[in-house]
C-alpha positions in Angstrom: 70.1 135.3 214.4 73.1 132.9 214.0 74.0 134.6 210.7 74.8 137.7 212.7 77.1 135.8 215.0 80.4 137.6 215.3 83.7 135.8 215.4 84.7 135.5 219.0 88.3 135.6 220.3 87.9 133.3 223.2 90.7 132.8 225.7 90.5 129.6 227.7 90.3 129.6 231.5 92.3 126.9 233.1 90.9 125.7 236.3 94.0 123.7 237.2 96.3 126.6 236.8 96.2 130.4 236.7 93.2 132.1 235.0 94.0 133.9 231.9 93.2 137.6 231.5 89.9 137.9 229.6 89.8 140.2 226.6 86.9 142.5 226.5 85.9 141.7 222.8 84.3 138.5 224.0 80.9 140.2 224.1 79.5 143.7 223.4 80.7 146.5 225.7 82.7 144.0 227.8 85.9 145.4 229.4 89.1 143.4 229.9 89.2 141.5 233.1 92.3 140.2 234.9 92.3 137.4 237.4 93.0 138.0 241.1 93.5 134.4 242.2 94.8 131.1 240.9 93.6 127.6 241.5 97.2 126.4 241.6 98.0 125.6 245.2 94.4 126.3 246.4 93.4 124.1 249.3 90.0 123.9 251.0 91.7 123.6 254.5 93.6 126.9 254.1 90.7 128.9 252.6 88.2 127.8 255.2 90.6 127.6 258.1 88.5 130.0 260.2 85.3 128.2 259.6 86.7 124.8 260.0 88.4 125.8 263.3 85.0 127.2 264.6 83.0 124.0 263.8 81.1 122.9 266.9 81.1 126.4 268.4 78.1 128.5 269.0 76.3 129.3 265.8 77.1 133.0 266.0 80.8 132.2 266.4 80.7 129.7 263.5 78.8 132.2 261.3 81.3 135.0 262.0 84.2 132.7 261.2 82.6 131.6 258.0 82.1 135.3 257.0 85.7 136.0 257.6 86.7 133.1 255.3 84.5 134.1 252.4 85.0 137.9 252.5 88.7 138.0 252.7 90.4 139.2 249.4 87.0 139.7 247.7 87.3 142.1 244.7 84.5 144.4 244.0 83.9 144.2 240.2 82.4 147.0 238.2 79.0 146.3 236.6 80.7 146.4 233.2 83.2 143.7 234.3 80.2 141.5 235.3 79.4 141.1 231.6 82.9 139.7 231.0 83.0 137.6 234.1 79.7 135.9 233.3 80.9 134.8 229.9 83.3 132.5 231.8 81.4 131.6 235.0 78.4 130.4 232.9 80.2 129.2 229.8 78.6 126.2 227.9 81.2 123.4 228.4 80.2 122.0 225.0 80.6 125.4 223.1 83.0 128.0 224.5 81.3 130.7 222.3 78.1 130.3 224.3 76.7 130.9 227.8 73.9 129.0 229.6 70.7 131.0 230.4 69.7 130.5 234.1 66.0 130.1 233.8 65.6 128.9 230.2 68.5 126.4 230.4 69.4 127.2 226.8 72.8 128.0 225.3 73.2 131.2 223.3 76.2 133.2 221.9 78.2 135.2 224.4 78.1 138.3 222.2 74.2 138.2 222.3 74.4 140.1 225.5 71.9 143.0 225.8 74.4 145.8 226.5 73.2 147.6 223.3 70.9 146.6 220.4 72.9 146.3 217.1 71.2 148.1 214.2 70.7 144.9 212.2 68.9 143.2 215.1 65.1 143.6 215.4 63.6 144.3 218.8 61.9 140.9 218.8 65.3 139.3 218.2 66.9 141.4 220.9 64.3 140.3 223.5 66.0 136.9 223.3 69.4 138.3 224.1 70.8 137.8 227.7 71.2 140.2 230.5 72.5 140.1 234.1 69.9 138.6 236.5 70.3 139.4 240.2 69.1 136.2 241.8 68.8 138.1 245.1 66.7 140.9 243.6 68.8 144.1 243.8 65.7 146.1 245.0 65.8 144.0 248.1 68.7 145.9 249.8 71.2 147.2 247.2 69.6 149.2 244.4 72.7 151.1 243.4 75.9 149.9 241.6 78.0 151.3 244.4 76.8 148.5 246.7 79.1 145.4 246.7 76.1 143.0 246.4 75.0 144.7 243.2 78.0 143.3 241.3 78.7 140.1 243.3 78.8 137.5 240.6 78.0 134.6 243.0 74.3 135.6 242.5 74.5 137.2 239.1 73.6 134.9 236.2 72.9 135.3 232.4 69.2 135.2 231.8 66.9 135.8 228.8 65.8 139.5 228.9 62.1 139.0 228.9 62.1 135.9 231.2 64.2 138.0 233.6 61.6 140.8 233.5 58.9 138.2 234.2 60.7 137.2 237.3 61.1 140.8 238.4 61.9 141.1 242.1 59.7 138.3 243.3 60.8 136.0 246.0 61.2 132.2 245.5 58.5 129.7 246.3 56.6 126.8 244.8 53.4 127.1 242.7 51.9 129.5 240.2 51.3 129.3 236.5 53.8 128.4 233.7 55.7 131.3 232.2 54.4 131.9 228.7 57.9 132.1 227.2 59.6 129.4 229.3 56.9 127.1 230.8 59.5 125.2 232.9 59.3 128.3 235.3 56.2 129.2 237.3 55.0 132.4 238.8 52.2 133.9 240.8 51.6 137.4 242.1 54.5 137.3 244.6 56.8 134.4 243.9 58.9 132.7 241.2 59.6 129.0 240.9 62.5 128.3 238.5 63.0 125.1 236.5 63.8 122.0 238.6 67.4 121.6 237.5 68.6 124.9 239.0 66.4 125.2 242.1 69.2 124.1 244.4 71.6 126.5 242.6 69.2 129.4 243.4 69.0 128.3 247.0 72.8 128.1 247.5 73.2 131.5 245.8 70.8 133.1 248.3 72.3 131.3 251.3 75.6 132.8 250.2 74.2 136.3 250.1 72.5 135.9 253.5 75.8 134.9 255.1 78.2 137.1 253.2 76.3 140.3 253.8 75.7 140.3 257.5 75.6 143.3 259.8 78.8 145.3 259.6 80.6 142.9 257.1 80.9 145.4 254.2 81.9 149.0 253.8 79.8 149.7 250.7 76.6 150.6 252.5 75.3 147.0 252.2 72.5 146.3 254.7 72.2 143.0 256.6 70.6 140.6 254.1 68.3 138.1 255.8 66.4 135.1 254.3 63.0 134.8 255.9 60.2 132.2 255.7 57.5 134.6 254.5 55.3 134.4 251.4 56.2 137.9 250.4 58.8 140.5 251.6 59.0 144.2 251.3 61.7 145.9 249.1 62.3 148.4 251.9 65.4 148.2 254.1 64.1 148.5 257.7 66.5 149.1 260.5 69.4 148.1 258.4 67.8 144.8 257.4 66.8 143.7 253.9 64.8 140.5 253.5 64.2 137.9 250.8 62.0 134.8 250.6 61.3 132.0 251.1 63.8 130.3 253.4 62.2 126.9 254.0 61.3 126.4 250.3 65.0 127.2 249.5 66.0 124.6 252.1 63.9 122.0 250.4 65.3 122.9 247.0 68.8 122.6 248.3 68.1 118.9 249.2 66.1 118.2 246.0 68.7 119.5 243.7 72.2 118.8 245.1 75.4 120.4 244.1 76.6 119.4 240.6 79.8 119.8 238.6 78.7 122.9 236.8 78.3 124.7 240.1 81.7 123.5 241.3 83.4 124.7 238.2 81.5 128.0 238.4 82.7 128.4 242.0 86.3 127.9 240.9 86.0 130.5 238.1 84.4 133.1 240.4 87.3 132.5 242.9 89.7 133.4 240.1 88.0 136.6 239.1 86.4 137.8 242.3 88.6 136.1 244.9 86.1 134.4 247.1 83.9 131.3 247.2 80.4 130.1 248.0 80.8 127.9 251.0 77.5 126.1 250.5 78.8 124.6 247.3 82.1 123.5 248.9 80.5 122.4 252.2 76.9 121.8 251.6 76.6 120.3 255.1 76.8 123.8 256.5 73.3 124.5 255.2 72.0 122.3 257.9 74.3 123.8 260.5 73.0 127.4 259.9 69.4 126.9 258.7 68.0 123.5 259.7 66.6 124.6 263.1 64.7 127.4 261.3 62.7 125.0 259.1 61.1 122.0 260.8 59.3 119.1 259.1 61.3 119.2 255.8 61.8 115.7 254.4 65.5 115.5 253.7 66.3 113.1 250.8 69.6 111.2 250.9 71.9 112.2 248.1 75.4 111.1 247.5 77.9 112.3 244.9 81.5 111.5 244.0 83.8 114.3 242.9 85.0 114.0 239.3 88.6 112.6 238.9 90.9 113.1 236.0 92.5 110.2 234.1 95.8 109.2 235.7 99.0 107.1 235.2 99.9 103.7 236.6 101.7 104.1 239.9 100.0 107.4 240.8 97.9 107.9 243.9 94.2 107.9 243.3 91.8 109.8 245.7 88.1 109.3 245.4 85.9 111.5 247.6 82.2 111.1 248.3 79.8 113.6 249.9 76.1 113.5 250.8 73.3 115.7 251.9 72.6 114.0 255.2 74.1 113.5 258.6 75.5 110.4 260.3 76.0 108.7 257.0 77.9 105.4 256.5 79.7 104.7 253.3 80.7 101.6 251.5 82.9 101.6 248.4 83.1 98.8 245.8 85.1 98.4 242.6 82.9 97.7 239.6 85.3 97.6 236.7 89.1 97.3 236.2 91.8 95.1 237.7 91.4 94.8 241.4 93.1 97.5 243.6 93.8 97.4 247.3 91.7 99.8 249.5 92.7 100.0 253.2 89.2 100.9 254.4 86.2 100.8 252.2 83.9 102.6 254.7 85.5 106.0 254.6 84.2 109.1 252.9 87.5 109.4 251.0 89.5 106.4 249.8 93.0 106.2 248.4 94.9 103.6 246.5 97.8 103.3 244.0 96.9 102.9 240.3 98.0 99.5 239.2 100.4 98.6 236.4 98.6 98.5 233.0 100.0 95.8 230.8 99.7 95.3 227.0 97.3 98.2 226.4 97.4 102.0 226.2 94.9 102.5 229.1 92.4 100.6 231.3 89.0 101.8 232.5 88.2 101.8 236.2 84.8 102.3 237.8 83.9 102.6 241.5 80.6 102.8 243.3 79.9 104.3 246.7 76.7 103.5 248.6 75.6 105.8 251.4 73.2 104.7 254.1 71.5 107.3 256.3 68.8 107.6 258.9 65.8 105.2 258.6 67.9 103.0 256.3 67.7 105.4 253.4 70.2 104.4 250.7 71.7 106.3 247.8 74.6 105.5 245.5 76.9 107.2 243.0 79.6 106.0 240.6 82.8 107.5 239.2 84.7 106.3 236.1 88.3 107.2 235.0 91.1 105.5 233.2 94.7 104.6 234.1 97.3 104.9 231.3 100.4 102.7 230.8 103.4 104.9 231.1 105.5 102.5 228.9 102.8 102.1 226.2 104.1 102.9 222.8 101.6 103.1 220.0 102.6 101.2 216.9 104.5 103.2 214.3 102.1 101.9 211.6 98.4 101.5 212.0 96.5 99.2 209.7 92.8 98.2 209.6 90.8 95.9 207.3 87.3 96.8 206.2 84.6 94.4 207.4 83.5 91.7 205.1 80.3 89.5 205.1 80.1 85.8 204.6 80.2 84.5 201.0 79.0 81.6 198.9 81.5 79.5 197.0 82.3 80.9 193.6 81.6 84.5 194.7 84.1 87.3 193.9 85.8 88.5 197.1 87.7 91.7 197.8 89.6 92.5 201.0 90.7 96.1 201.6 93.2 97.4 204.1 93.8 101.1 205.0 96.2 103.1 207.1 96.5 106.7 208.3 100.3 106.3 208.0 101.8 107.6 204.8 103.8 105.6 202.2 102.7 102.2 203.4 103.4 98.9 201.5 101.0 96.0 201.9 101.4 92.3 201.6 98.4 89.9 201.8 98.8 86.2 202.8 96.3 83.4 203.5 96.6 81.8 207.0 93.6 79.5 207.2 90.9 77.7 205.2 90.8 76.2 201.6 93.6 77.7 199.5 92.7 80.5 197.1 94.7 82.3 194.4 95.3 86.0 195.5 95.2 88.5 192.7 97.9 91.2 193.1 98.5 90.6 196.9 100.8 93.7 197.1 98.1 96.4 197.0 95.7 97.7 199.6 92.9 95.7 198.0 93.3 92.1 197.1 90.7 89.9 195.3 90.1 86.2 194.6 87.3 83.7 194.0 85.7 82.0 197.0 86.8 78.3 196.8 84.5 75.2 196.7 83.8 73.9 200.2 82.0 71.0 201.7 79.2 72.5 203.8 81.1 75.6 205.0 84.6 76.7 205.8 86.2 79.7 207.6 89.0 81.5 205.6 91.5 83.7 207.3 93.9 86.3 205.8 96.6 88.5 207.1 97.8 91.8 205.8 101.3 93.1 206.7 101.8 96.9 206.4 105.3 98.4 206.3 106.1 102.1 206.4 109.0 104.0 204.8 111.1 103.5 208.0 110.6 99.8 208.0 108.1 99.7 210.9 105.7 96.8 210.6 102.1 96.2 211.7 99.8 93.3 210.9 96.0 92.7 211.0 93.9 89.7 210.2 90.3 89.1 209.0 88.1 86.0 208.8 84.9 85.1 207.1 82.8 82.0 206.2 82.3 80.5 202.8 79.2 78.4 202.3 78.6 75.4 199.9 76.0 76.4 197.3 74.6 72.8 197.4 74.1 72.9 201.1 70.5 72.1 202.0 68.3 75.0 202.8 66.4 75.2 206.2 63.1 74.1 204.5 64.5 71.2 202.4 63.5 67.7 203.2 60.2 68.7 204.9 57.0 67.0 203.7 55.2 69.3 201.3 58.0 71.7 201.4 58.7 71.5 197.6 56.7 70.8 194.4 58.0 67.9 192.2 58.7 68.1 188.5 55.8 65.7 188.0 53.5 68.2 189.6 54.7 71.0 187.3 54.2 68.8 184.2 50.7 67.9 185.4 49.7 71.5 185.7 51.1 72.3 182.2 49.1 69.4 180.7 45.9 70.5 182.4 46.3 74.0 181.0 46.8 72.6 177.5 43.6 70.5 177.7 41.6 73.5 178.8 42.7 75.5 175.8 41.8 72.6 173.4 38.2 72.3 174.7 37.4 76.0 174.4 
């Protein structure tokens, strides 16, 4: 199918600045989509102000405050705009022309969306195109496009057409038989178990839907969406309530598969195009606040993560932030790599320090480890690596390298070759160590000579000087060993280790006598 891949005009989305308007030709029947928010100036404290202020209050008060935070300024997308949005929310970070499929975990072209079937594509091929999976099945409360939940991209994901159909509108639970097309997913008569790597993602999408669409929180006829701990739920909306399953399994999946960087990035992109965020990605601890009392006996593993940090410059403030899945966690930071920095308190969730001066190099790598200790002495750790650049570093105007050379025997012909990515470079070779040799044409990139006679072995060292058209100079050296041909081998001198000339002559004579007697 790759031979049918159309050329895509992909406009990059910058998560550190304003999102770019997305052209509709990124996929088939995908309309243009303009951003409504920018990540520039976004702060967690401002966005979640209502919820943060209500922490510690009655659950109903906190829940109401959280809904206010995540529903404000939310844009209702059209179902056509969902096609376009998903090409950015689920973009393959290693190939901007592709999206990730939720259940299969595969990367396929963005324009292999199943909006229509191109004439040159067979039905079998088209079955492997992607469509829009409603993780909270739309038949469970919002079967029409006019409902806001129908086009809420927090729970809409690209999925293989036929695998999506296999999931249908089943609830989520563990068990079942492997899916024939994608055996990492399991299903039985009333439930679907997705692949392990996205079970936590599924749980957090459904937690979002349960909170976002509460009674009276939307004016598009959305019912009250409620997660329940039942094996199977009805698709009927009863007394304004629509249910989905299975709550306590989803709680377990949230712990087993913690928030990752793909989810964080996706949350940022959704914020730019839809205007709101999933709080259970930003504040996973709120899963416990809202749902923990509803699910007893769940073994909660201790997980700890460190937010990614961009490379920085010497003298800049560095902020490292850890988060974990448990409560009453103690932290301990330690520096693993890089010159030592001063940290005021190594037991905080977030640590800060000033990036040190970097001397005599372009940049230096730093690595930090945080260890979290929870209840019953459970321990988990995570690391983060970044580099600090020297603000005064100036790369040499001329770069020169010398090809590697192996050790030689005396009398061997030797060639040394230099190279440079700089244009119009002049070379000059000189010997700086070892027995003297006669260099043949030392003013070219490759110089040759004969390895000298040595007593045992000797190391020879040579230097090449490269000068560009502006007079900038750079040097490089190379060393190798020359060995004496007469030097004893590892087996010489051992009893029985060689056969004397007399032994050879005796064998020859014996052969001659045998021929004479025949």
